[in-house]
N, C-alpha and C positions, 0 to 999 in steps of 0.2 A: 674344841679345836681339833682339827684333823692332823693326823701324823703323816706327813708326806714323805718321810724318810723310808717307809716300808717299800720293799721291792720283792716281788714274788719270785719263786724259784725259776718260773718260765722266763720272766723278764731278765733275770740275772743270766740264765743260760744263753738267751738270745744275744744279749749285750756282749758277753764274753766271746760267744761264737763269732760275731761280727768283728770284734777287735782282733781275734786271732786270724780271721780269714777275710780281709778287706775286699778281696775279689768276689766274694759272694754277692755283694750288692750289685755290682755290674752284671753278673750272671743272672740275678733275679730280674733286673730291668730288661735284659735281653730276652729272657723267657717270657716275660709279660708282654713284650712287643710282639711276639710271635702269635699269642692267643688273644690279647685284649685291646691293645692300642691300635685300632684300625680306623681308617676313614670310612664313614658310612656313605655308600652310594645310594642316594634316595630312589633313584630310577630302578636300580637293581633290586632293592628292598621291595619296591612296589610290585615288580614282576613276580618276585618270589611269593609275596602274599596272594597275588591274584591267581597263581598257578597252583596254590595249595588246594587239594581235594579234601573235602570234609571227611572225617572218619565215619565209616559205616558202623551202625550198631551191631553188637554181637560179633566183633571181629575174630573171635576165637572159634566160631562155628562156620562150616562150609556154607556157601550160599551163592 
C-alpha cells in the first residue's frame, strides 16, 4: 500500500510560499500570458516557415 501522506521538501516549500504570497499565482499567469498563451496565426506561421532559409553546411567557416 502506498503512503500518500509523504510530502517532499520542494512541495512543502512551494505550498507554503503560495499560502504566504497569494498574489504569486496571478503574477505567474500574467507572465505565462506574455510568453506562452498566444493565438496561433496559421497564415503568419506558414509565411514564416516558407521564408526560412536552410542552414548552410560549415557555418563557422568563411565561404
